[in-house]
C-alpha distance (Angstrom), angle and dihedral (degrees) to the residues before:
residue distance angle dihedral
X1 . . .
X2 3.74 . .
X3 3.80 118.7 .
X4 3.77 116.0 -101.8
X5 3.77 115.8 -101.0
X6 3.78 119.9 -114.9
X7 3.76 114.3 -138.4
X8 3.70 134.0 -165.1
X9 3.86 109.8 -135.2
X10 3.79 129.7 -161.8
X11 3.86 106.5 -132.7
X12 3.82 90.1 -159.0
X13 3.79 90.6 65.8
X14 3.80 106.9 11.6
X15 3.80 90.3 -126.0
X16 3.78 125.9 132.4
X17 3.88 113.5 -107.5
X18 3.73 103.5 -170.3
X19 3.77 143.3 -26.7
X20 3.70 107.0 -101.6
X21 3.74 98.0 -172.9
X22 3.85 137.5 -75.5
X23 3.77 133.3 -62.3
X24 3.73 112.6 -89.9
X25 3.78 118.7 -103.3
X26 3.79 123.7 -136.1
X27 3.79 88.2 -102.9
X28 3.78 91.8 53.1
X29 3.83 92.3 47.8
X30 3.74 88.0 50.7
X31 3.82 93.1 50.5
X32 3.79 90.7 48.7
X33 3.89 94.5 51.4
X34 3.83 90.4 44.5
X35 3.84 93.3 51.5
X36 3.83 89.2 46.8
X37 3.80 90.9 50.3
X38 3.83 88.7 51.6
X39 3.79 90.2 54.8
X40 3.83 94.6 59.6
X41 3.81 95.0 93.5
X42 3.83 96.1 51.4
X43 3.85 88.6 46.4
X44 3.81 92.9 54.5
X45 3.80 93.6 84.4
X46 3.78 106.9 97.0
X47 3.79 95.4 -155.8
X48 3.76 91.6 52.3
X49 3.84 91.5 48.5
X50 3.76 91.4 53.3
X51 3.81 89.9 50.5
X52 3.81 88.6 48.1
X53 3.84 93.0 56.1
X54 3.85 92.5 46.8
X55 3.76 90.2 46.9
X56 3.78 90.1 51.1
X57 3.85 89.4 54.4
X58 3.64 89.2 50.5
X59 3.81 94.8 48.2
X60 3.74 90.2 49.8
X61 3.80 91.6 51.6
X62 3.75 90.2 49.8
X63 3.80 93.7 53.5
X64 3.92 92.7 35.6
X65 3.77 100.3 118.3
X66 3.81 94.6 50.9
X67 3.86 90.6 42.8
X68 3.79 93.4 50.3
X69 3.73 93.6 45.5
X70 3.78 93.2 48.9
X71 3.83 92.6 45.1
X72 3.75 90.8 52.6
X73 3.75 92.6 49.2
X74 3.70 90.8 52.2
X75 3.84 100.4 39.9
X76 3.81 106.1 21.0
X77 3.87 88.2 -138.0
X78 3.76 89.3 133.0
X79 3.83 133.0 -179.3
X80 2.97 137.5 -2.3
X81 3.81 88.7 13.8
X82 3.79 100.0 63.3
X83 3.89 97.3 43.7
X84 3.75 87.6 49.6
X85 3.78 91.1 48.3
X86 3.82 91.5 50.8
X87 3.83 90.7 49.4
X88 3.88 88.3 51.9
X89 3.79 91.2 50.6
X90 3.79 92.6 52.5
X91 3.71 90.1 46.3
X92 3.94 89.9 53.6
X93 3.79 89.9 51.1
X94 3.79 93.0 51.3
X95 3.86 92.9 43.1
X96 3.80 90.2 55.8
X97 3.82 90.5 49.1
X98 3.77 86.4 55.4
X99 3.83 89.5 49.2
X100 3.73 92.2 53.2
X101 3.81 92.8 52.0
X102 3.80 91.8 47.2
X103 3.85 88.6 56.2
X104 3.84 97.6 -162.8
X105 3.79 89.9 117.4
X106 3.84 87.0 73.8
X107 3.74 89.6 68.1
X108 3.83 94.6 -145.4
X109 3.80 110.3 -161.7
X110 3.74 126.1 175.8
X111 3.82 129.6 -170.4
X112 3.73 113.8 -178.5
X113 3.82 120.8 -143.9
X114 3.86 112.4 -78.0
X115 3.75 112.6 -179.1
X116 3.89 90.3 178.3
X117 3.78 92.9 62.3
X118 3.76 120.7 105.2
X119 3.02 104.3 -97.2
X120 3.89 95.9 15.9
X121 3.74 113.5 -103.1
X122 3.76 121.3 -135.3
X123 3.83 122.7 -146.8
X124 3.79 103.8 -78.7
X125 3.87 127.3 -175.2
X126 3.79 121.0 179.0
X127 3.74 133.6 -176.1
X128 3.85 138.6 144.6
X129 3.76 129.3 -95.6
X130 3.81 133.1 -169.7
X131 3.79 119.8 -89.0
X132 3.81 96.6 -139.4
X133 3.83 132.4 -115.1
X134 3.74 113.4 11.5
X135 3.75 124.3 -156.6
X136 3.87 114.8 -145.4
X137 3.80 122.7 -164.4
X138 3.76 110.0 -156.1
X139 3.73 125.0 -129.6
X140 3.85 125.5 -115.9
X141 3.78 96.6 -143.2
X142 3.82 100.4 46.6
X143 3.81 108.4 46.3
X144 3.80 91.1 -179.1
X145 3.81 114.5 19.1
X146 3.82 95.9 44.5
X147 3.76 99.1 26.4
X148 3.84 138.4 62.3
X149 3.88 97.4 -27.1
X150 3.81 94.1 25.0
X151 3.80 136.7 117.6
X152 3.82 96.8 -73.5
X153 3.72 91.6 52.6
X154 3.76 96.1 42.3
X155 3.81 94.7 49.0
X156 3.87 91.9 44.2
X157 3.82 90.9 52.6
X158 3.76 90.9 44.0
X159 3.82 88.6 55.4
X160 3.81 90.5 52.0
X161 3.83 97.9 -103.5
X162 3.80 120.7 132.0
X163 3.75 113.5 -131.6
X164 3.87 136.3 -139.2
X165 3.77 109.8 -168.6
X166 3.80 124.0 -156.3
X167 3.78 101.8 -144.7
X168 3.80 119.5 -133.7
X169 3.84 113.0 -113.7
X170 3.81 91.1 -131.0
X171 3.73 94.4 68.4
X172 3.84 110.7 20.8
X173 3.82 95.9 145.4
X174 3.78 91.8 51.8
X175 3.87 88.9 48.3
X176 3.85 89.9 53.0
X177 3.84 91.6 49.4
X178 3.76 95.6 48.2
X179 3.74 93.7 40.9
X180 3.91 88.9 53.3
X181 3.84 87.6 51.0
X182 3.78 92.0 54.7
X183 3.78 92.8 46.0
X184 3.81 89.7 51.4
X185 3.79 89.6 51.5
X186 3.83 88.5 52.1
X187 3.82 90.7 53.6
X188 3.76 91.0 44.4
X189 3.89 91.8 60.3
X190 3.73 94.4 40.7
X191 3.88 99.2 -102.1
X192 3.82 125.6 130.2
X193 3.84 109.4 -91.7
X194 3.78 87.3 -129.2
X195 3.74 92.0 77.1
X196 3.91 79.4 92.7
X197 3.80 126.5 31.5
X198 3.82 133.6 166.5
X199 3.73 127.4 -146.1
X200 3.80 131.2 -179.3
X201 3.80 135.3 -145.2
X202 3.77 143.7 57.0
X203 3.74 95.9 -97.5
X204 3.77 91.0 46.7
X205 3.79 87.4 59.5
X206 3.78 91.7 52.3
X207 3.81 92.7 46.7
X208 3.77 90.5 48.6
X209 3.81 97.3 57.7
X210 3.76 90.6 46.8
X211 3.80 96.8 49.9
X212 3.73 111.0 118.2
X213 3.87 92.9 -138.2
X214 3.86 92.3 54.5
X215 3.85 106.2 99.5
X216 3.89 100.6 -175.6
X217 3.72 142.4 -4.7
X218 3.80 138.6 -144.4
X219 3.76 123.2 -158.2
X220 3.76 139.5 -178.9
X221 3.82 118.7 -174.2
X222 3.69 146.5 69.8
X223 3.84 127.2 -9.1
X224 3.84 91.5 -120.9
X225 3.82 95.1 51.0
X226 3.81 94.5 38.6
X227 3.84 93.2 49.0
X228 3.72 91.8 50.8
X229 3.86 90.8 53.2
X230 3.71 92.6 43.3
X231 3.83 89.9 53.4
X232 3.80 89.4 48.6
X233 3.80 91.8 50.6
X234 3.84 91.1 50.2
X235 3.82 92.9 46.0
X236 3.77 95.7 55.8
X237 3.94 116.8 110.9
X238 3.80 83.8 -110.8
X239 3.86 107.3 31.5
X240 3.73 115.3 -141.5
X241 3.93 133.7 -154.9
X242 3.74 111.5 -89.8
X243 3.81 115.4 -164.4
X244 3.72 105.3 -167.9
X245 3.81 133.6 172.9
X246 3.79 105.8 -156.1
X247 3.77 118.4 161.6
X248 3.77 143.2 -28.6
X249 3.79 138.9 -168.6
X250 3.89 95.5 -166.6
X251 3.76 99.3 -153.0
X252 3.79 121.1 -144.7
X253 3.89 125.1 -158.7
X254 3.78 119.6 -160.8
X255 3.75 114.3 -168.3
X256 3.74 121.3 -141.0
X257 3.79 91.9 -115.0
X258 3.85 90.1 52.1
X259 3.83 91.1 50.6
X260 3.83 90.3 49.8
X261 3.75 90.8 49.7
X262 3.80 102.8 45.8
X263 3.87 111.8 -2.3
X264 3.80 93.8 150.4
X265 3.79 93.5 48.2
X266 3.82 91.4 52.0
X267 3.79 95.8 45.1
X268 3.81 91.7 49.2
X269 3.85 90.8 46.5
X270 3.79 91.2 49.7
X271 3.81 91.0 51.4
X272 3.87 91.2 52.1
X273 3.91 92.9 47.1
X274 3.85 97.0 46.3
X275 3.78 94.3 47.7
X276 3.83 97.6 43.4
X277 3.73 107.7 124.9
X278 3.80 89.3 2.4
X279 3.70 89.3 -60.6
X280 3.87 92.0 -61.3
X281 3.85 98.6 125.4
X282 3.70 117.9 118.2
X283 3.81 87.9 -136.1
X284 3.84 94.8 51.2
X285 3.97 110.0 138.8
X286 3.79 100.5 -112.1
X287 3.92 98.2 171.5
X288 3.78 124.1 36.5
X289 3.80 121.2 -176.1
X290 3.89 109.3 -152.9
X291 3.86 130.9 169.6
X292 3.71 124.2 -101.4
X293 3.72 117.3 -119.8
X294 3.78 138.6 58.1
X295 3.81 96.3 -42.6
X296 3.80 92.7 49.7
X297 3.90 87.0 49.1
X298 3.76 90.8 55.6
X299 3.82 89.4 50.1
X300 3.82 91.1 52.4
X301 3.85 92.1 45.5
X302 3.80 90.0 53.8
X303 3.76 91.1 48.5
X304 3.83 89.8 48.0
X305 3.78 92.5 50.5
X306 3.83 92.0 47.8
X307 3.80 94.9 48.8
X308 3.81 89.0 49.3
X309 3.90 86.4 65.9
X310 3.91 95.1 41.4
X311 3.80 112.1 116.1
X312 3.85 119.4 -118.7
X313 3.74 117.1 -122.6
X314 3.75 145.4 164.8
X315 3.79 125.5 -90.8
X316 3.76 122.3 -126.5
X317 3.81 94.3 -86.5
X318 3.80 140.8 -10.5
X319 3.80 93.6 -99.4
X320 3.93 89.3 58.7
X321 3.72 91.3 47.8
X322 3.81 92.2 52.8
X323 3.76 90.8 47.7
X324 3.83 91.0 49.5
X325 3.77 94.1 51.3
X326 3.83 92.2 45.5
X327 3.80 91.7 48.0
X328 3.80 93.7 49.3
X329 3.80 91.5 47.6
X330 3.81 93.5 49.6
X331 3.85 91.5 50.7
X332 3.83 93.7 44.6
X333 3.78 91.0 54.1
X334 3.82 94.0 59.9
X335 3.87 113.6 110.1
X336 3.78 110.8 -96.9
X337 3.82 95.7 15.4
X338 3.78 113.4 122.4
X339 3.81 131.2 -170.4
X340 3.83 109.9 -145.0
X341 3.84 86.0 173.7
X342 3.77 111.2 21.4
X343 3.74 116.5 -139.5
X344 3.86 111.4 -148.3
X345 3.78 144.6 106.8
X346 3.72 120.6 -10.3
X347 3.79 129.3 -134.4
X348 3.81 93.1 -76.7
X349 3.78 131.7 41.3
X350 3.74 94.5 -101.0
X351 3.87 103.8 46.3
X352 3.77 133.9 74.2
X353 3.82 133.8 -155.3
X354 3.81 126.3 -132.8
X355 3.79 123.5 -116.6
X356 3.77 144.1 150.2
X357 3.85 137.7 -128.4
X358 3.83 127.4 -145.6
X359 3.77 128.4 -152.5
X360 3.85 135.9 166.5
X361 3.80 105.2 -96.6
X362 3.91 89.6 -135.4
X363 3.90 87.5 68.9
X364 3.79 92.8 62.5
X365 3.76 89.6 80.2
X366 3.78 92.8 63.3
X367 3.83 118.8 93.1
X368 3.77 95.6 -126.7
X369 3.80 90.6 61.9
X370 3.78 96.6 54.6
X371 3.86 87.5 105.4
X372 3.85 88.0 70.0
X373 3.88 87.8 62.7
X374 3.81 92.4 58.7
X375 3.76 126.5 85.1
X376 3.74 118.6 -98.9
X377 3.78 106.6 -160.9
X378 3.85 110.3 -136.7
X379 3.87 137.9 45.2
X380 3.86 104.0 -38.2
X381 3.79 134.7 98.7
X382 3.71 134.2 -172.1
X383 3.73 116.9 -128.9
X384 3.86 111.7 -157.2
X385 3.82 112.0 -163.8
X386 3.87 114.6 -146.3
X387 3.87 130.7 -161.5
X388 3.82 97.0 -156.0
X389 3.84 144.8 -6.2
X390 3.72 91.7 -88.1
X391 3.86 91.0 63.4
X392 3.85 89.0 50.6
X393 3.79 94.8 52.0
X394 3.85 90.9 43.9
X395 3.85 90.1 53.3
X396 3.81 90.9 47.3
X397 3.74 91.7 50.9
X398 3.86 90.8 63.4
X399 3.79 96.5 52.2
X400 3.76 124.9 109.2
X401 3.74 122.3 -136.3
X402 3.81 120.2 -60.5
X403 3.79 141.6 -169.7
X404 3.76 92.2 -127.3
X405 3.83 141.7 11.1
X406 3.88 123.3 -166.6
X407 3.79 134.3 -154.7
X408 3.75 123.9 -165.1
X409 3.88 110.6 -161.2
X410 3.74 132.1 173.7
X411 3.78 119.3 -108.8
X412 3.79 91.3 -101.4
X413 3.78 92.5 48.0
X414 3.81 92.3 49.9
X415 3.84 89.2 51.6
X416 3.74 95.4 49.2
X417 3.83 124.8 100.0
X418 3.84 94.7 -138.2
X419 3.75 142.9 -17.5
X420 3.81 126.8 96.2
X421 3.80 95.8 -21.2
X422 3.87 92.1 56.7
X423 3.77 91.5 43.2
X424 3.80 93.6 51.4
X425 3.79 93.2 45.6
X426 3.79 89.3 51.9
X427 3.89 88.3 50.2
X428 3.90 92.2 50.6
X429 3.84 98.5 43.3
X430 3.86 95.7 76.1
X431 3.86 90.5 51.0
X432 3.81 101.4 61.7
X433 3.79 149.8 23.3
X434 3.79 95.6 -126.1
X435 3.80 122.6 38.9
X436 3.76 118.7 -163.6
X437 3.82 127.7 -162.3
X438 3.74 104.1 -160.8
X439 3.78 125.3 -16.6
X440 3.86 125.7 60.4
X441 3.73 131.5 -76.3
X442 3.81 100.3 -129.6
X443 3.79 106.7 106.3
X444 3.83 121.4 50.8
X445 3.76 112.7 -146.8
X446 3.77 114.7 -139.3
X447 3.83 101.6 -129.7
X448 3.84 137.7 132.8
X449 3.85 91.6 -105.8
X450 3.82 95.1 49.7
X451 3.67 122.4 121.4
X452 3.84 119.5 -168.1
X453 3.86 106.5 177.1
X454 3.74 139.7 65.4
X455 3.76 146.1 178.6
X456 3.83 116.7 -41.8
X457 3.02 129.6 -42.8
X458 3.72 89.3 26.1
X459 3.82 87.5 62.9
X460 3.70 135.7 -9.5
X461 3.79 95.0 -131.7
X462 3.75 138.6 32.2
X463 3.91 92.3 -106.5
X464 3.83 130.2 106.0
X465 3.76 123.7 -125.6
X466 3.87 92.0 -157.6
X467 3.79 127.8 61.9
X468 3.81 133.4 25.9
X469 3.73 97.9 -58.3
X470 3.83 90.8 62.3
X471 3.83 84.1 87.0
X472 3.77 89.6 71.0
X473 3.80 93.1 72.2
X474 3.83 90.7 69.8
X475 3.91 98.8 48.1
X476 3.76 135.4 73.4
X477 3.83 127.2 -162.6
X478 3.77 123.9 -114.9
X479 3.80 128.0 -175.4
X480 3.80 125.3 -155.0
X481 3.84 114.9 -151.1
X482 3.81 121.3 -157.5
X483 3.87 91.6 -20.2
X484 3.81 114.2 163.1
X485 3.79 112.3 -103.9
X486 3.85 91.9 -119.5
X487 3.80 91.0 57.2
X488 3.83 96.1 48.5
X489 3.79 121.3 101.3
X490 3.75 112.3 -105.7
X491 3.79 90.5 -107.6
X492 3.77 91.2 66.7
X493 3.76 103.7 41.2
X494 3.80 122.5 114.8
X495 3.66 94.3 -121.5
X496 3.87 89.9 58.7
X497 3.94 92.9 -143.1
X498 3.78 92.9 -177.8
X499 3.81 93.3 50.9
X500 3.71 95.8 -126.7
X501 3.83 127.5 171.9
X502 3.90 106.6 -108.9
X503 3.72 145.5 158.7
X504 3.86 114.4 -118.1
X505 3.77 120.4 -172.4
X506 3.73 91.0 -22.6
X507 3.84 98.3 -46.9
X508 3.81 125.9 104.1
X509 3.86 117.6 -124.3
X510 3.85 127.2 -163.1
């Protein structure tokens, strides 16, 4: 039977743009993984890996106009979003090149032999080595920064792990373009092009996570899809790490004092955050706890006015649009839920309009309202109005894990040493991997201290997919005991020929 074609589709019209190729067969997935496995040794040179990542950033820059135009045609994300995302993607690649050269990620630790210790200590030398071939599952909503050339790929290559990417069906042509750019970068620095391969198709994704030479996987997508792959990774004869980002409600709490101080500012900021990228950010605020009363009314009026000016737009594909409309409808039909600005279909058959729902916060504890505590992908948020702090903490206690949680305080509360602000911050901290005080969660800075992850179902592990420590997902520690100096890897020799930062007998060097 002939392989199924892979089509690039324009979400603005629903029409096919071009056939990109065909879905990969099991044999083609096997060939890609084996070729990647064979590229491990050439990729082991840290200097060459750093050069690869910088060359990849350069190749993406050289092809930027075509990449941006194609990504826009496939996702409708437009300008200035896509040029900014491409710049972020290039910055990630260069940041991981810097991380490789710094070398601290290797965690070099040496304890010299100490026969006088109790118990006696042998000579021990520890560092981290790459796991092997990594399977990356591209995201729908970030065709660059979380897809073929994105953070999972960049961090895996930085760790010394070849990558096979399962492209997302919403942007296959973009995936091919960016994949080709990374393969050109590999050739430019003298590496096999197969350090990075791209495959298409649902079955290819299943075959990939099951392949015996795949050592780890990174995923960004839905709870349903991610959980299926997580279970497959765990069910293998040899289970592998599966680092998945699945779903997040990203709760926001607005105190009464904050609403009294700047209700209009908060309402307008919420509108901007929840409609960014047509509500298709993984960090979109999906549940907002605001006070009842006049100040809360002012906040909602500002939100209503701002959403009235929000542009309609298509979602990434027709399936997501139908799921959004169905999800909004199911929530709006719950008793006591109101829609001051109804989210729903736009003026044409491919677009949607933004809106919000309101509900008394006390209802969130009832089983029939559990749907309001689940992510609805698209430009809608649920505003739960509370009467007192007890209702806030009760609602928070029912939430699953999240990528972010946000607290809006008044100036006086933010300056205080305790009280409500401290209590609410303590209640939010267990719920998410990034806690914001003020501001909005959409937008994830690429920085060494960043953490983009959280308790399940936000992610399936405690790791981050953004920032320097994302490299740790693709490494494992190994310790050498009483190994002769001549047999040790250069990273662990006393002379430190590579000039790495390390800890020797309890003291930091370099």
